[in-house]
C-alpha positions, 0 to 999 in steps of 0.5 A, a space after each residue: 893680548 888685550 883684556 876684555 872689560 868685566 861685562 857690569 852684571 858680573 860686578 860685585 855690590 859690597 852692601 856699606 853697614 854704620 860702623 861703630 865709632 868711639 871717639 875722646 873728646 879732650 875738653 875744658 872743664 867750663 859750663 856748658 861745653 856739653 850742651 855746645 857740642 852735643 848740639 853742634 853735633 845734632 844741628 848737623 843730624 849726627 846722632 850720638 850712640 852713647 855718651 859720657 863726661 867726666 873729669 881727667 887727672 887734671 881739673 881743668 879738663 874733662 874728657 867726653 867719650 862718643 860712641 856714633 854709629 857710621 861710615 867713615 866719612 860720618 868719623 871723619 864729618 865729627 871729627 872735624 866738627 868737633 875739630 873747629 871747637 874753641 873748648 876742645 882741646 884733643 879728639 882721638 879717635 879710639 875705636 882704631 886703636 887697642 882698647 879697653 871700654 866698659 859701660 856701668 848699670 846698676 838693676 832693680 829686679 824682683 827676687 822675692 825669697 826663695 829660690 827666686 832670689 838665690 837663682 838670680 845671685 848665681 846668675 851676679 856671680 856668674 856675671 861678676 856682678 856686685 849686689 848693692 842692695 837688698 829689699 824686701 822684694 827686688 835687689 840692685 845690682 851692678 854691673 860693669 863690663 863690654 856692651 856685650 855682656 851689660 846685654 847678656 845680663 839685660 836679657 838674663 833677668 828680664 824672666 824675674 821682673 826688672 823693676 828699672 835701670 839705669 846705664 852710663 854711656 860708655 868710656 874708653 881708654 887707649 891700651 897702655 904699649 907693652 914693652 914688646 911695642 916699646 922695645 921693636 922698631 917701627 918699620 918708622 924709625 928705621 
């Protein structure tokens, strides 16, 4: 029995939404490497959603953590472009692994003495943030965590009046293997 082909009006078109990809590049800690890499990505039309750079446990190397929004093709192109650069030692797609990511933010909020300041202190405790400076009419708060937590905290602070805000780019690390993962043989090892 022959099966007739499905008419085209039955085909479902599945939209492709851009995904958020976290890439980590270990680079030689030399002057100009940040501008070289960010310039190369910008010249090819790739938008960096977040970028954080810092020295690693080896002072000769720095780690650059990028958040790039796009489909898998964009991710692959960015990775290939990074790997072509001489000062790049290693590139890892962290978002394809089990990882931990964090943002850090400092925010100044209007906080006159009285009940509003007490409310802000309660929110700081709930969000596990920290008051790092207190002025006569405003306080400075430090908070770290996942992007959603930072965004939620910003929204809770808006009614009080945010006077200044600064954020780092996202940083991320691949989680260590658990004891079970280390002892269980993978299908490739059998």
